[in-house]
N, C-alpha and C positions, 0 to 999 in steps of 0.2 A: 415122176415115176408112177407107173400104173402097176397095180398088183392084181393079177387075175387068179381067181379061186375056182378050181375045177368043181363040177357038179359032184355032190356027195362028200366033198371035203369038209372036215371040221375045222373051225377057226376060232381062236380065242383072241379078242382084240384087247390088248393091254391099255390101261388108262393113259400111259405115257404116249402111246401111238395116236390117240385121238387128236392131239394138237397138230399132228402132221397131215390130217385129212382136210381137204378143201371142198369136197362135194358130198352131197348126201349119199348114203349107202342104202339101197333098197332093202327093207327088212319087214318081216311079218308083224312086228310090234309097232311100226311107225315111230321108232325111236329116233331122236335127233342124234347128231354126231357125238355129242358129249355123253348121251345116255347109252349109246350102243357099246361103249367101252366097258370092260369088266364082265362081259357075258360070253358064254360059249354059243357059237353059231354053226349052222350047217348050210352049205350052199345048195339050193335046189332051184333050177330053172331061172337063174339070174337074181334070185331073192335069197337073202340070208334068213334062215328059220332058226328062231331062238331055241336052244336046247336046254336052257334052265327051266326047271319045272315051274309052271305058273297055272293056276286055275282059280276059280271063284272061292275054292275052299282052302287054298294054301299056296305057299311059294317057297322057293329056296333062293337065297341071295348070297353069292360068294364074291369076295374080292380079296386082295392081297392080305388084308389084316383082319378079316371078319368072315364068319359063316353064320347066317341066320336062317333058321327053318321055322316057318309059321304055318300052322294047320288049324282050321276051325270048321265046325259044323253047327247044326242047330242046338246041340247040347253042350259042347265044350270048345275051349280054345287052348292051344298049346303053342308056346314059342320057346325056341332054343337059340341062344346067342353064344357064340364062341369068339372072343376077341383076344388075340394073343394068348396070354396065359390065364384068362378069366372065363368061367362058364356061368351062364345065367339061364335059368329055366323058369318060365311063367306058365301057370295053368289057370 
């Protein structure tokens, strides 16, 4: 089965789906098939563009059981982790 994603369409690839894929999926992060799962993507010109915020100073990581927000600069670091019913903040 082939799944065609239209240009501009957003797509979330569930971790359970990654075991069903057999070919590489072109993406702007050069992620492998296993790493592509669990992220939000947008199709642009035949390439999936990661919509999860990522930069040199921070990132947001979301999956079914966890939310992690990490931000840092030259003067401070901040990390927020939410796992099920637990909240952890590091500064």
